[in-house]
VEXZAMI-923360 format. One line per field, with one value per atom (N, C-alpha, C): x, y, z; residue in three letters. Coordinates in Angstrom, 3 decimals, padded with zeros to 6 digits. Layout:
u	X, ...;
v	Y, ...;
w	Z, ...;
rest	ALA, ...;
END
This chain:
u	-211.002, -211.623, -211.668, -211.258, -211.402, -210.143, -209.021, -207.563, -207.230, -208.075, -208.169, -208.847, -209.810, -210.628, -209.730, -209.073, -208.410, -207.120, -206.385, -205.384, -205.889, -207.031, -207.480, -207.760, -208.134, -208.546, -207.157, -206.198, -204.921, -204.391, -204.399, -203.643, -204.327, -205.730, -206.463, -206.074, -206.156, -205.845, -204.362, -203.344, -202.052, -201.734, -202.499, -202.438, -203.251, -204.483, -205.243, -204.368, -203.522, -202.980, -201.876, -201.762, -200.776, -201.608, -202.718, -203.633, -202.648, -203.871, -203.083, -202.236, -202.383, -201.359, -200.097, -199.721, -198.389, -198.025, -199.037, -198.942, -199.400, -198.530, -198.807, -198.518, -199.679, -199.345, -199.320, -198.931, -199.350, -200.490, -201.506, -202.769, -203.349, -202.407, -202.636, -202.379, -203.254, -202.787, -203.143, -203.946, -203.932, -202.897, -201.872, -200.755, -199.723, -199.961, -198.634, -199.323, -198.469, -198.678, -198.757, -197.794, -198.373, -199.129, -200.469, -201.365, -201.675, -201.572, -202.306, -202.976, -203.712, -204.591, -203.416, -203.967, -202.960, -202.891, -203.604, -203.616, -202.543, -202.764, -201.562, -200.116, -199.997, -198.703, -198.282, -199.165, -198.603, -198.123, -198.746, -198.655, -197.138, -196.886, -195.743, -194.596, -194.535, -193.568, -193.337, -191.868, -191.635, -192.259, -192.183, -192.927, -192.143, -190.720, -189.928, -190.110, -190.211, -190.535, -191.749, -192.809, -194.159, -193.793, -193.681, -193.467, -192.794, -191.741, -191.150, -191.978, -191.955, -192.691, -194.211, -195.000, -196.264, -196.729, -195.856, -196.419, -195.319, -194.461, -193.447, -192.547, -192.375, -191.236, -190.143, -189.233, -187.677, -187.291, -186.100, -185.649, -184.519, -183.894, -182.916, -181.669, -181.063, -179.683, -178.794, -177.879, -176.811, -177.418, -178.737, -179.133, -179.296, -179.219, -179.569, -178.132, -178.570, -177.606, -176.632, -177.598, -177.102, -176.255, -176.006, -175.242, -173.762, -173.197, -171.780, -171.265, -172.372, -172.497, -171.499, -170.568, -169.789, -169.611, -170.624, -170.608, -171.109, -171.009, -171.635, -172.620, -173.877, -175.156, -176.293, -177.624, -178.541, -179.396, -179.888, -180.716, -182.067, -183.071, -184.516, -185.473, -186.599, -187.678, -188.126, -187.872, -188.477, -189.923, -190.577, -191.937, -192.373, -191.899, -192.118, -190.993, -189.793, -188.660, -188.117, -188.725, -188.070, -186.863, -185.989, -184.285, -184.467, -183.706, -183.629, -182.581, -181.398, -180.037, -179.034, -177.983, -176.764, -175.777, -175.198, -173.978, -172.913, -172.482, -171.324, -171.879, -172.997, -173.436, -173.590, -173.183, -173.219, -172.148, -172.392, -171.275, -171.453, -170.330, -170.351, -170.654, -171.716, -172.118, -171.759, -171.833, -171.808, -173.003, -174.000, -175.334, -176.129, -175.643, -176.281, -177.218, -177.612, -178.245, -177.843, -177.906, -177.343, -177.718, -176.687, -176.404, -176.140, -176.733, -176.546, -176.261, -175.426, -175.518, -176.366, -176.929, -178.154, -178.813, -180.090, -181.041, -181.095, -181.864, -181.964, -183.130, -182.814, -183.964, -185.141, -186.250, -187.711, -188.285, -187.301, -187.691, -187.973, -187.433, -187.809, -188.696, -189.590, -190.365, -190.148, -190.602, -190.260, -191.495, -191.762, -192.578, -191.892, -192.897, -192.274, -192.999, -192.330, -193.045, -192.276, -193.457, -192.949, -193.061, -192.834, -193.289, -192.200, -190.968, -190.386, -190.444, -191.143, -191.262, -190.609, -189.991, -189.439, -189.494, -189.304, -189.302, -188.270, -188.801, -187.751, -188.148, -187.480, -187.731, -187.873, -188.770, -189.259, -188.972, -188.343, -188.574, -189.119, -189.788, -190.605, -190.477, -190.895, -190.806, -191.754, -191.424, -192.152, -193.341, -192.977, -193.983, -195.022, -194.269, -195.356, -196.091, -194.955, -195.350, -194.516, -193.990, -193.359, -192.200, -192.419, -191.501, -189.982, -189.222, -187.656, -186.751, -186.941, -186.428, -186.453, -185.117, -185.031, -183.655, -184.017, -182.720, -182.212, -180.954, -180.502, -179.207, -178.996, -178.092, -176.630, -176.395, -175.025, -174.309, -174.293, -173.732, -172.512, -171.614, -170.260, -170.340, -169.468, -169.263, -168.627, -167.850, -167.157, -168.243, -169.415, -170.611, -171.506, -172.829, -173.931, -174.133, -173.538, -173.853, -174.920, -175.784, -177.031, -176.492, -177.347, -177.493, -178.749, -178.941, -180.285, -180.179, -180.730, -180.688, -181.597, -181.403, -182.420, -182.606, -183.766, -183.889, -183.538, -182.609, -182.153, -183.515, -184.082, -185.733, -186.554, -186.363, -187.091, -186.444, -185.121, -184.520, -184.341, -183.866, -183.413, -182.070, -181.019, -179.900, -179.913, -179.470, -179.342, -177.842, -177.153, -175.779, -175.572, -174.687, -174.272, -173.865, -174.167, -174.232, -172.541, -171.779, -170.205, -169.996;
v	-103.086, -102.269, -102.458, -103.731, -104.020, -103.639, -103.987, -103.592, -101.992, -101.075, -099.490, -099.404, -099.995, -099.584, -100.113, -101.405, -101.809, -100.762, -100.683, -099.495, -098.287, -097.660, -096.325, -096.668, -097.773, -097.932, -098.100, -098.755, -098.930, -097.751, -096.740, -095.407, -094.820, -094.428, -093.807, -094.177, -095.433, -096.098, -095.533, -095.649, -095.463, -093.859, -093.129, -091.545, -091.016, -091.876, -091.666, -092.044, -092.811, -092.940, -092.022, -091.079, -090.051, -089.087, -089.162, -088.381, -087.253, -086.795, -085.343, -085.828, -087.095, -087.330, -087.122, -086.936, -086.369, -085.003, -083.920, -082.568, -082.595, -083.033, -083.099, -081.991, -081.494, -080.520, -081.231, -080.307, -080.792, -080.764, -082.085, -081.549, -082.352, -083.324, -083.782, -083.330, -082.086, -081.178, -081.965, -082.944, -083.637, -084.223, -084.760, -085.165, -084.311, -083.145, -082.048, -081.407, -081.301, -080.564, -078.745, -078.458, -076.665, -076.964, -076.269, -076.371, -074.863, -074.172, -072.890, -072.738, -071.634, -071.410, -071.097, -070.816, -070.236, -068.852, -068.441, -066.751, -066.643, -067.448, -067.105, -067.466, -068.689, -068.965, -067.802, -067.021, -066.413, -065.213, -064.547, -063.476, -063.574, -065.022, -065.150, -065.692, -065.911, -066.413, -065.156, -065.136, -064.684, -065.146, -064.475, -065.090, -066.340, -066.352, -067.640, -068.556, -068.172, -069.155, -069.813, -069.232, -069.657, -070.641, -070.238, -070.983, -072.406, -072.314, -073.786, -074.404, -073.918, -074.646, -075.204, -074.260, -074.609, -075.029, -074.624, -075.208, -076.212, -076.719, -077.662, -076.989, -075.812, -075.340, -075.451, -075.096, -075.166, -073.937, -073.143, -072.077, -072.377, -071.346, -071.249, -071.674, -072.704, -072.945, -071.842, -071.936, -071.088, -069.699, -069.438, -068.373, -068.204, -069.298, -069.017, -068.604, -067.589, -067.186, -068.248, -069.187, -070.281, -071.368, -071.245, -071.966, -072.331, -070.964, -071.119, -070.903, -070.745, -070.581, -071.602, -071.062, -072.303, -072.194, -071.107, -071.029, -072.265, -072.203, -073.468, -073.086, -074.021, -073.829, -074.899, -074.363, -075.156, -074.654, -075.483, -074.974, -075.439, -074.755, -074.951, -074.731, -074.789, -074.866, -073.396, -072.583, -071.321, -071.292, -072.271, -072.046, -072.107, -073.042, -073.303, -073.364, -073.325, -073.280, -074.617, -075.855, -077.021, -077.146, -077.710, -077.942, -079.408, -079.003, -080.007, -080.435, -079.528, -080.145, -079.296, -080.055, -079.365, -079.182, -078.115, -077.515, -078.508, -079.262, -080.046, -081.284, -081.359, -082.404, -081.645, -080.481, -079.794, -079.971, -080.013, -080.216, -079.491, -079.239, -078.780, -080.140, -079.889, -080.698, -080.484, -079.308, -078.413, -078.383, -078.917, -078.695, -077.469, -076.410, -075.276, -074.944, -075.951, -076.038, -076.369, -075.991, -076.570, -077.938, -078.682, -080.123, -080.393, -081.609, -082.281, -083.752, -084.406, -085.917, -086.393, -085.986, -086.387, -085.330, -085.740, -085.047, -085.182, -084.441, -084.505, -085.441, -086.771, -087.993, -087.216, -087.636, -087.504, -086.230, -085.389, -083.885, -083.656, -084.484, -084.715, -085.703, -085.563, -086.726, -087.120, -088.157, -088.193, -089.036, -088.582, -089.089, -089.229, -089.665, -090.000, -088.988, -088.275, -087.339, -088.020, -087.859, -088.208, -086.704, -085.397, -084.526, -084.493, -084.823, -084.764, -085.860, -086.599, -087.991, -089.222, -089.219, -090.617, -090.220, -091.495, -091.497, -090.736, -089.778, -089.203, -089.033, -089.133, -089.135, -087.621, -087.179, -085.712, -085.530, -084.419, -084.223, -083.311, -083.398, -082.164, -082.451, -080.941, -080.830, -081.681, -082.646, -083.484, -082.777, -081.480, -080.720, -079.786, -079.231, -078.177, -078.695, -079.921, -080.231, -079.403, -078.609, -077.817, -078.614, -078.288, -079.108, -078.338, -079.269, -078.845, -079.077, -080.127, -080.575, -082.164, -082.701, -084.142, -084.725, -086.128, -086.858, -087.664, -087.794, -088.928, -089.654, -090.815, -091.680, -091.227, -090.201, -089.771, -088.910, -088.922, -088.015, -088.643, -088.033, -088.369, -090.103, -090.787, -092.232, -092.434, -091.659, -091.657, -091.519, -090.860, -090.766, -091.639, -090.740, -091.624, -092.152, -091.279, -091.937, -091.044, -090.319, -089.482, -087.733, -087.246, -086.052, -085.408, -084.893, -084.275, -082.838, -082.548, -081.531, -080.579, -079.511, -078.717, -077.121, -076.571, -075.251, -074.337, -073.516, -072.632, -071.819, -071.452, -070.615, -071.394, -072.622, -073.741, -073.404, -073.006, -073.010, -071.575, -071.630, -070.387, -070.826, -070.090, -070.752, -069.954, -070.826, -070.291, -070.653, -069.504, -069.601, -069.907, -071.010, -071.535, -070.484, -070.735, -069.888, -069.982, -068.964, -068.989, -068.888;
w	-067.391, -066.496, -065.004, -064.615, -063.311, -062.698, -063.616, -063.061, -062.806, -063.737, -063.623, -062.124, -061.824, -060.609, -059.513, -059.651, -058.617, -058.101, -059.431, -059.201, -058.628, -058.886, -058.392, -056.846, -056.393, -054.925, -054.395, -054.998, -054.036, -054.140, -055.112, -054.982, -053.752, -053.975, -053.025, -051.563, -051.442, -049.960, -049.492, -050.560, -050.203, -049.808, -050.449, -050.310, -049.047, -048.786, -047.753, -046.387, -046.415, -044.989, -044.584, -045.427, -044.925, -044.147, -043.655, -042.822, -041.901, -041.124, -040.247, -039.358, -038.933, -037.684, -037.943, -039.458, -039.265, -039.166, -039.042, -038.533, -037.321, -036.282, -034.900, -034.052, -033.469, -032.389, -031.098, -030.119, -028.815, -028.472, -028.134, -027.767, -026.632, -026.150, -024.759, -023.567, -023.662, -022.394, -021.176, -020.946, -019.596, -018.982, -019.947, -019.359, -018.893, -018.921, -018.549, -017.365, -016.481, -015.258, -015.353, -016.433, -016.723, -017.914, -017.973, -019.052, -019.148, -020.248, -020.362, -021.669, -021.822, -022.882, -024.179, -025.266, -026.415, -026.400, -025.914, -025.726, -024.551, -023.462, -022.258, -022.947, -023.725, -024.247, -025.030, -025.977, -027.066, -026.141, -024.865, -024.279, -023.595, -023.011, -022.448, -023.301, -024.463, -025.096, -026.312, -026.597, -027.965, -029.072, -030.168, -031.358, -031.749, -031.806, -032.116, -031.268, -029.708, -028.748, -028.870, -029.121, -029.576, -030.769, -031.659, -033.063, -032.703, -031.957, -031.756, -030.521, -029.424, -028.422, -028.548, -028.781, -029.043, -030.454, -031.789, -032.999, -033.511, -032.670, -032.992, -034.272, -034.330, -035.184, -035.251, -036.146, -035.961, -036.510, -035.602, -035.784, -037.004, -037.511, -038.397, -037.863, -038.536, -037.941, -037.871, -036.912, -036.259, -036.024, -035.684, -035.247, -033.638, -032.898, -031.474, -030.824, -029.850, -028.775, -027.971, -027.952, -026.979, -027.751, -029.052, -029.741, -029.213, -029.031, -028.629, -027.338, -026.572, -025.053, -024.439, -023.521, -022.920, -021.470, -020.930, -019.421, -018.772, -017.582, -016.736, -016.262, -016.283, -015.746, -016.223, -016.376, -016.757, -017.724, -018.505, -019.623, -019.304, -019.140, -018.587, -020.110, -019.734, -020.794, -020.653, -022.096, -021.959, -021.791, -021.674, -021.605, -020.302, -019.451, -018.049, -016.845, -017.399, -016.472, -015.914, -016.602, -016.094, -016.595, -015.858, -016.038, -016.855, -018.205, -019.337, -019.497, -019.676, -020.002, -019.191, -018.682, -018.171, -019.084, -018.527, -019.662, -019.774, -018.716, -018.899, -020.079, -020.350, -021.572, -022.832, -022.936, -024.169, -025.089, -026.438, -027.045, -028.660, -029.413, -030.573, -031.612, -032.221, -033.311, -034.748, -034.587, -036.140, -036.918, -036.385, -036.827, -037.332, -036.122, -036.069, -034.875, -034.361, -033.064, -031.729, -030.747, -029.343, -029.273, -028.906, -028.797, -027.475, -027.201, -025.907, -025.861, -025.335, -025.267, -024.399, -023.376, -022.527, -021.951, -021.466, -020.881, -019.485, -018.682, -017.223, -017.265, -017.016, -016.781, -016.076, -017.117, -016.301, -016.623, -017.244, -017.627, -019.142, -020.133, -021.220, -021.769, -022.460, -022.795, -024.746, -024.994, -026.351, -027.071, -028.306, -029.250, -030.612, -031.516, -032.978, -033.984, -034.806, -035.663, -037.277, -038.243, -039.429, -040.344, -039.823, -040.654, -041.924, -042.003, -042.980, -043.996, -043.679, -044.550, -044.120, -042.766, -042.242, -040.850, -039.907, -038.440, -037.709, -036.964, -036.072, -034.772, -033.582, -032.441, -031.520, -031.745, -031.001, -029.856, -029.030, -027.648, -027.332, -026.232, -025.687, -024.022, -023.660, -022.307, -021.558, -020.541, -019.903, -019.017, -018.484, -017.791, -018.522, -019.552, -020.266, -021.691, -022.216, -023.548, -024.595, -024.340, -025.312, -026.315, -027.425, -028.466, -028.350, -028.250, -028.323, -029.374, -029.857, -030.977, -031.188, -031.514, -031.694, -031.302, -031.073, -030.600, -031.922, -031.914, -032.922, -032.383, -033.138, -032.576, -033.188, -033.327, -034.098, -033.166, -031.944, -030.924, -030.388, -029.549, -029.174, -028.499, -029.355, -028.941, -027.707, -027.248, -025.933, -024.452, -025.097, -023.748, -024.242, -024.541, -024.734, -026.410, -027.215, -028.795, -029.215, -028.287, -028.609, -028.884, -029.780, -030.123, -029.758, -028.981, -028.375, -029.255, -030.567, -031.238, -030.989, -030.301, -029.560, -030.178, -030.139, -030.886, -029.513, -029.741, -028.553, -028.202, -029.173, -028.505, -027.818, -027.510, -026.655, -025.264, -025.157, -023.942, -023.077, -022.136, -021.423, -020.633, -020.540, -019.876, -018.514, -017.385, -016.081, -015.749, -015.423, -015.310, -013.586, -013.437, -012.056, -011.180, -010.014, -008.803, -008.653, -008.504, -008.098, -006.775;
rest	MET, MET, MET, PHE, PHE, PHE, MET, MET, MET, LYS, LYS, LYS, ARG, ARG, ARG, LEU, LEU, LEU, SER, SER, SER, LEU, LEU, LEU, ILE, ILE, ILE, ILE, ILE, ILE, THR, THR, THR, LEU, LEU, LEU, ALA, ALA, ALA, PHE, PHE, PHE, PHE, PHE, PHE, GLY, GLY, GLY, CYS, CYS, CYS, ASN, ASN, ASN, GLY, GLY, GLY, ILE, ILE, ILE, SER, SER, SER, GLN, GLN, GLN, ASP, ASP, ASP, LYS, LYS, LYS, LYS, LYS, LYS, ILE, ILE, ILE, THR, THR, THR, LYS, LYS, LYS, LYS, LYS, LYS, GLU, GLU, GLU, ASN, ASN, ASN, PHE, PHE, PHE, SER, SER, SER, VAL, VAL, VAL, VAL, VAL, VAL, LYS, LYS, LYS, THR, THR, THR, ASP, ASP, ASP, SER, SER, SER, GLU, GLU, GLU, TRP, TRP, TRP, ARG, ARG, ARG, SER, SER, SER, GLU, GLU, GLU, LEU, LEU, LEU, SER, SER, SER, GLU, GLU, GLU, ILE, ILE, ILE, ALA, ALA, ALA, TYR, TYR, TYR, TYR, TYR, TYR, VAL, VAL, VAL, LEU, LEU, LEU, ARG, ARG, ARG, GLU, GLU, GLU, ALA, ALA, ALA, GLY, GLY, GLY, THR, THR, THR, GLU, GLU, GLU, ARG, ARG, ARG, SER, SER, SER, PHE, PHE, PHE, THR, THR, THR, SER, SER, SER, ASP, ASP, ASP, LEU, LEU, LEU, LEU, LEU, LEU, SER, SER, SER, LEU, LEU, LEU, LYS, LYS, LYS, GLU, GLU, GLU, GLU, GLU, GLU, GLY, GLY, GLY, ILE, ILE, ILE, TYR, TYR, TYR, VAL, VAL, VAL, CYS, CYS, CYS, ALA, ALA, ALA, GLY, GLY, GLY, CYS, CYS, CYS, GLY, GLY, GLY, THR, THR, THR, GLU, GLU, GLU, LEU, LEU, LEU, PHE, PHE, PHE, LYS, LYS, LYS, SER, SER, SER, GLN, GLN, GLN, ASN, ASN, ASN, LYS, LYS, LYS, PHE, PHE, PHE, VAL, VAL, VAL, SER, SER, SER, GLY, GLY, GLY, THR, THR, THR, GLY, GLY, GLY, TRP, TRP, TRP, PRO, PRO, PRO, SER, SER, SER, PHE, PHE, PHE, ASP, ASP, ASP, GLN, GLN, GLN, GLU, GLU, GLU, ILE, ILE, ILE, LYS, LYS, LYS, GLY, GLY, GLY, ASN, ASN, ASN, VAL, VAL, VAL, ALA, ALA, ALA, TYR, TYR, TYR, ASP, ASP, ASP, VAL, VAL, VAL, ASP, ASP, ASP, TYR, TYR, TYR, LYS, LYS, LYS, ILE, ILE, ILE, GLY, GLY, GLY, TYR, TYR, TYR, LYS, LYS, LYS, ARG, ARG, ARG, THR, THR, THR, GLU, GLU, GLU, GLU, GLU, GLU, HIS, HIS, HIS, CYS, CYS, CYS, ALA, ALA, ALA, THR, THR, THR, CYS, CYS, CYS, GLY, GLY, GLY, GLY, GLY, GLY, HIS, HIS, HIS, LEU, LEU, LEU, GLY, GLY, GLY, HIS, HIS, HIS, VAL, VAL, VAL, PHE, PHE, PHE, ASP, ASP, ASP, ASP, ASP, ASP, GLY, GLY, GLY, PRO, PRO, PRO, THR, THR, THR, GLU, GLU, GLU, THR, THR, THR, THR, THR, THR, GLY, GLY, GLY, LYS, LYS, LYS, ARG, ARG, ARG, HIS, HIS, HIS, CYS, CYS, CYS, ILE, ILE, ILE, ASN, ASN, ASN, GLY, GLY, GLY, ALA, ALA, ALA, ALA, ALA, ALA, LEU, LEU, LEU, LYS, LYS, LYS, PHE, PHE, PHE, ILE, ILE, ILE, PRO, PRO, PRO, ALA, ALA, ALA, LYS, LYS, LYS, GLU, GLU, GLU;
END
């Protein structure tokens, strides 16, 4: 009888540790210089951009217009316009999302998420907190070795001036 109770307590403790912290939305509004209400974000962003930036969603792979873009310019946050990635740091990863080997330092912030059952490094805009994607250690070894796997819906492209 004691062993059954102990087993039940251990099982409940194990499953109780999966709390809501894994379903993370950006809630630390005081840390960002651009803060808007949910209704303001909804009115300013497309449905997919809202889903990605504000609900930490992921667009379907190979659907972004930015995926095969090869023009020179800068990729900015679709929510607030902060410069995030330079076109010269973009590379073809074959994953179906725009990928970069480095960010513009100071403009991208990092956190950890466990949404799919294991630890990943989440990236978000350091200005508005919008979810961008994740960074992995399987990028080009001749540069940084990093692959910033970014949702195209989280970005806008600004072409370089000629």
